[in-house]
C-alpha positions as CSV (number, residue, x, y, z in Angstrom):
1,M,0.0,0.0,0.0
2,N,3.0,2.3,0.5
3,E,3.6,2.4,-3.2
4,N,-0.1,3.4,-3.8
5,D,0.3,6.2,-1.2
6,A,3.5,7.5,-2.8
7,I,1.8,7.6,-6.2
8,R,-1.3,9.4,-4.8
9,K,1.0,11.9,-3.2
10,S,2.7,12.5,-6.6
11,V,-0.7,13.0,-8.2
12,L,-1.8,15.6,-5.7
13,E,1.6,17.4,-5.8
14,S,1.3,17.6,-9.6
15,V,-1.9,19.6,-9.4
16,E,-1.3,21.5,-6.1
17,N,-0.5,24.9,-7.5
18,L,-2.8,25.0,-10.5
19,P,-5.5,27.6,-10.5
20,Q,-9.1,26.4,-10.6
21,S,-9.4,27.6,-14.3
22,K,-6.5,25.2,-15.3
23,L,-7.9,22.3,-13.3
24,N,-11.3,22.6,-15.1
25,A,-9.9,23.4,-18.6
26,V,-10.6,20.8,-21.2
27,P,-7.9,20.5,-23.8
28,E,-9.0,21.9,-27.1
29,D,-7.9,18.7,-28.9
30,G,-10.2,16.7,-26.6
31,G,-9.8,14.6,-23.5
32,W,-10.6,15.1,-19.9
33,S,-9.8,18.1,-17.7
34,I,-7.4,17.6,-14.8
35,M,-10.4,17.7,-12.4
36,Q,-12.2,15.1,-14.5
37,I,-9.1,12.9,-14.3
38,L,-9.1,13.3,-10.5
39,E,-12.8,12.5,-10.4
40,H,-12.1,9.4,-12.5
41,L,-9.5,8.2,-9.9
42,Y,-12.0,8.7,-7.1
43,L,-14.8,6.9,-9.0
44,M,-12.4,4.0,-9.9
45,E,-11.1,3.6,-6.3
46,R,-14.6,3.6,-4.9
47,S,-15.7,1.0,-7.5
48,I,-12.7,-1.2,-6.8
49,T,-13.4,-0.9,-3.0
50,K,-17.0,-2.0,-3.4
51,S,-16.1,-4.9,-5.7
52,F,-13.3,-5.9,-3.3
53,A,-15.8,-5.9,-0.4
54,V,-18.3,-8.0,-2.4
55,S,-15.6,-10.5,-3.3
56,L,-14.5,-10.8,0.3
57,A,-18.0,-11.4,1.5
58,G,-18.6,-14.1,-1.1
59,N,-17.8,-17.8,-0.7
60,E,-16.3,-18.4,-4.1
61,K,-12.6,-19.2,-4.0
62,K,-10.5,-20.0,-7.1
63,E,-6.9,-19.4,-8.1
64,V,-6.5,-17.1,-11.0
65,S,-3.3,-16.7,-12.9
66,P,-1.3,-13.5,-12.4
67,K,-2.0,-10.9,-15.0
68,P,0.5,-8.3,-16.5
69,I,-1.0,-5.4,-14.5
70,E,2.3,-3.5,-14.9
71,M,1.0,-2.8,-18.5
72,T,-1.5,-0.4,-16.9
73,T,1.1,2.4,-17.0
74,D,1.6,2.0,-20.8
75,R,-0.3,4.9,-22.2
76,S,0.4,3.8,-25.8
77,T,-2.4,1.3,-25.3
78,R,-5.7,3.2,-25.3
79,V,-8.3,1.9,-22.8
80,D,-11.8,3.2,-22.7
81,A,-13.1,3.7,-19.2
82,P,-16.2,1.8,-18.2
83,P,-19.3,4.0,-18.1
84,F,-19.6,3.9,-14.3
85,V,-16.1,5.6,-13.9
86,I,-16.5,8.3,-16.5
87,P,-16.4,11.6,-14.8
88,E,-19.0,14.3,-15.3
89,D,-18.3,18.0,-15.7
90,S,-18.2,19.3,-12.2
91,D,-16.9,22.5,-10.9
92,I,-15.7,21.5,-7.4
93,S,-12.6,22.9,-5.7
94,L,-9.4,21.0,-5.4
95,D,-9.9,20.9,-1.7
96,E,-13.2,19.2,-2.1
97,M,-11.7,16.7,-4.6
98,K,-8.8,16.0,-2.2
99,K,-11.4,15.2,0.5
100,K,-13.2,12.8,-1.8
101,L,-9.9,11.1,-2.7
102,E,-8.9,10.9,0.9
103,Q,-12.2,9.2,1.8
104,S,-12.0,6.7,-1.0
105,R,-8.4,5.8,0.0
106,M,-9.4,5.4,3.7
107,D,-12.3,3.1,2.6
108,F,-9.9,1.1,0.3
109,I,-7.4,0.7,3.1
110,K,-10.1,-0.4,5.5
111,V,-11.5,-3.0,3.2
112,T,-8.2,-4.4,2.0
113,G,-7.0,-4.5,5.7
114,T,-9.7,-7.1,6.5
115,A,-8.5,-9.6,3.8
116,S,-6.5,-12.6,4.9
117,E,-3.6,-13.9,2.8
118,D,-5.9,-16.7,1.7
119,D,-8.6,-14.2,0.6
120,L,-6.0,-12.1,-1.3
121,N,-4.8,-15.2,-3.2
122,L,-8.0,-17.1,-3.7
123,K,-10.7,-14.4,-4.3
124,S,-11.0,-12.3,-7.4
125,F,-13.2,-10.1,-9.5
126,R,-13.2,-9.1,-13.1
127,H,-11.2,-6.3,-14.7
128,P,-12.4,-5.2,-18.1
129,L,-9.1,-5.6,-19.8
130,F,-7.2,-8.3,-17.8
131,G,-10.1,-10.5,-16.9
132,D,-10.2,-12.0,-13.4
133,L,-7.6,-10.4,-11.1
134,S,-6.9,-11.8,-7.6
135,L,-7.5,-9.4,-4.8
136,K,-3.8,-9.5,-4.3
137,Q,-3.3,-7.9,-7.7
138,W,-6.1,-5.4,-7.3
139,V,-4.2,-3.7,-4.5
140,P,-1.2,-2.6,-6.6
141,F,-3.4,-2.1,-9.6
142,V,-4.9,0.9,-7.9
143,G,-1.5,2.6,-7.7
144,L,-0.6,1.6,-11.3
145,H,-3.9,3.0,-12.5
146,E,-3.1,6.3,-10.8
147,K,0.4,6.3,-12.2
148,R,-1.1,6.0,-15.7
149,H,-3.3,9.0,-15.0
150,L,-0.4,11.0,-13.5
151,Q,1.1,10.7,-16.9
152,Q,-2.2,11.9,-18.4
153,I,-2.3,14.8,-16.0
154,E,1.2,15.9,-17.0
155,E,0.2,15.6,-20.7
156,T,-2.9,17.6,-20.1
157,K,-1.1,20.4,-18.2
158,S,1.0,20.9,-21.4
159,R,-2.1,21.1,-23.5
160,I,-4.2,23.6,-21.6
């Protein structure tokens, strides 16, 4: 989880001194605003936390093969976000967004902290690209996903 926290810190540091107008600016050539990217990270972590909890509560146990989740950071491969994690246009402050991200992270840590080693290895849920991921792989996936979007934030900053 320390790696996830370090990546989250980098994400927040990358947007810290940007004015609200830059945070909400949508690049002329398309894509999400920086605030929409942050909202996406929040929605994604919340969704993963809910699915993680459902998987933990279930009785199904099966081994799934490890997937190449490190590919998540490769932005040369375009991935369309599932509809439930596509951000809306919202004009909230960075402080409000930080609170949402802090809450989603606390919830994620709380849920993952209840998982036994057996649960982490033998319980899973589906990822749209990789297929079934063990709970053990979902934990670092959150950080890798945020690292991918940190790259997107930096690209967006240069385009607005």
